[in-house]
C-alpha positions, 0 to 999 in steps of 0.5 A: 558476493560468493555462494549466496553470501553477502557482506553488509555493514552489519555482518554476513547474510546467506541466501536460500533458493527462491520460488524462481530457479534463477533467483535467491532470497535472503530472509529476516534481514534486520534493517533497524531496531524499534524503540517503543513509541519512538523512532528506531535505532540502527540495526544490530550487528552479528558474527558469522553468516546469518541465514534464515529459511523463512520470513522474519517476525511480523509486527504485532497485530490483532488476530481477527478472523477474516481480517488478519492477513497473517498465515497461521504459522506466522510469528510476531515480535515487537523487538524484531519486526523491522526486518526485510526480505530480499530477492535478487538474481542468482548471478546479479550484475551491478547497477540493478534497479531496486523495488522496495515493497510496503504491504497494506492492511489498514495500518493494523494488519499484514506482513511481507510474508504473503505468497501473492507478493513474493518478489521472485518473478519480478527479480528474475527480470533483473531487479533487486526486490526488497519487502519491508515491514513497519510498526502497526496500530498503536505501536506505529501511530499513537501520539503521546507527546501531550500524554507523556512528554516531548520525548515522544514528539514523533510517536504518532509517526514512528511507522514513517520513521521505520520506512525511512530507516528501511530506505536508508538501509537500502541506500547504504547496503543495496550495492552489495546485492547488485542494486543501484541506490540511485534507482530506488522505487517505493511500491505500496498497496492500500495502506502501504500505498498511502504510507509510500506517498507519505514517506516520499513527501517526508523531508526525512526521505530526501534522496532515498527514493526516485520513483513511487508506485501507489496501488489503491492508496491515497496521499491524504491519510494523516490525522491532525494533532487534535484528532490524533490526541482524541484517539490517544485519549480513547486508547488510554481509557480502553487500555485502563491505564491512569499513568500514560507512562505505563504504556512503555511497559504494558503487555502486547496483549493489552495494547492490542486489545485496546487497539481493537476496542478503539477501532470498534468504537470509531467504526462509522455506522455506514460501511466506510473505512475505519483507520484511527491509527494514521500518521500525525501531521506536524511531526518531523516525519510528516510536517504537512499534508502529503498531498500538499507536498506532492503539489510542490516542485520538490517532488516533481522529479519523482516519477509516479504510477498510481491507480485503483481497481474498478470495484475496490469496495465490491461486497461491502453491501452484501451483509446489509439489508435493503434499508441499511443500504439505502441509509448508507447511500443517503448518508454518503451521498449527502456529503459527496454528491450534493444533488448529483445522485441521479447523474451518478447512478446514470454514470454507474449504469454506463459503466455496467451496461445495465441499470444500477441497483443499490449494491452497485451504487454503494460499492462504487460510491465507497470505491470513489470515496476511499480510492478513486477520488483521492487518487484522482486528486493526486494525479491532478496535483501532478498535472501537467507531468511527463513522469506521472501515469494512472491506471484502472484495473478492470480485472481478468477474464471475469471483468464483468464480475465486481469481485474480479477487480475488488480490493487487492485483486491486482497484486497477483498480476503485478507480481506475476503470481497468479498460480498462488492466488488461484485455488489448487487444481484450477487452471490459469486462463491464458487471458489472465496470464497475458494480463499478468505478464503485461502488468508485471513487465510494465511495473519492471519497466517503470522501476528501470526507467520511470516509464511503464512499457510492456512489449510495444505498449507504452502507457500514456502519461496523464497529460494536461487534461483530465488524467487519462487512465490506462485500462488493465483488463484481460484480452477477450474478457467476457464483458469489458465495456471499458476496453476502449475508454477511460472508465473514470472520465464519466465519473470525474465529470459527475464529481466535478459537477458537485462542490464537494470534490 
């Protein structure tokens, strides 16, 4: 390892300066080659020094205003999307712990190129940070074994195969960057967190990872074979193909158009999450529901840090009329609250410190159904455990504002990148930076040792009772009624009074 050049099995790669002066970054490092609707094959080799100045191409995805997570200058390429970005200290020691990050985006959007998840500052603490990509949408999750033949038995889970390939690449090559292949943490956010839970539970990933961080995710996102093939039938109609084998050479434009059509067709009338493209159960990659695997002794040695934000669904009700809000609340509550509606509204009012209106109830109901309850079920599945930790992110200095703890608002704190998340010219409040330092240091500690520790503040593990959550909120926040308590406990007690838990 000299002059920013690293020799890996495929050839030599060169670094460029990172955002932190003590860190260098290697862009566009291929870790596998995708085969359409099939698991990837081994990464390519090359001669000379491969040095790139920017992240590699993203996985193909629809460009939807207000939804697409790519920058306007980002490129997409089906055959080149399985690439990684790697940050490491400029003067790396040997045996550094390794953090592998998986981006979110509802399994249809996103890439590893976001400035908020730049790994420079985490690497400056003595980590090797690697951000990987995976195939999205139909290219990553469309089940074609019935429509075509057994060659495509794994087509409904090729995104999981992509991430397994990434972890396998890490195990074989990370020592060349100073990393320890025996201390690998998989960190996912949102859909990336769900995939992290799925990959950790996959028999294909045995021995490839040792810790998991799940930010706003679930271990329950997988489709039965019948549900997956129903999506496939809708997709074939939307793509206007009579012979399913035509998909093997269909243009990306038509694939993405059909994907967008299917997503719109399957979006529920109430504002819940539409994710028609998910890993398919019964495959080699996902033989059983991931949550059931997490209940097993086989995953007990894997340390887990999982949490959500207080108001993940903030803003979901903003575009709805009063009638639509009431209809949505009634529809969701009918299957989830079963007579506990008044108690639930009272629980939300207790969190807010004021009476709860329909906006509040709908936002929290959606937050519970999408994120809090699935995370609670995962933590309960691990109980009792000395290597499992839960948190709830309440927000920065604006903790009383639901937007302060909306979906993805925790990322610039974990990555210590508040300066790129806050508008130019706006000063970063001292309290927010203090929280970012606490969260990023706790994350670094977990990657190093399996225990989140920041300064002299150690997070409690979940114990044997109701999982206790560590509250993440800026000191001196304008309004933080949850500072000294677990904000999930009263909600948990309300949910437990319903049979639909």
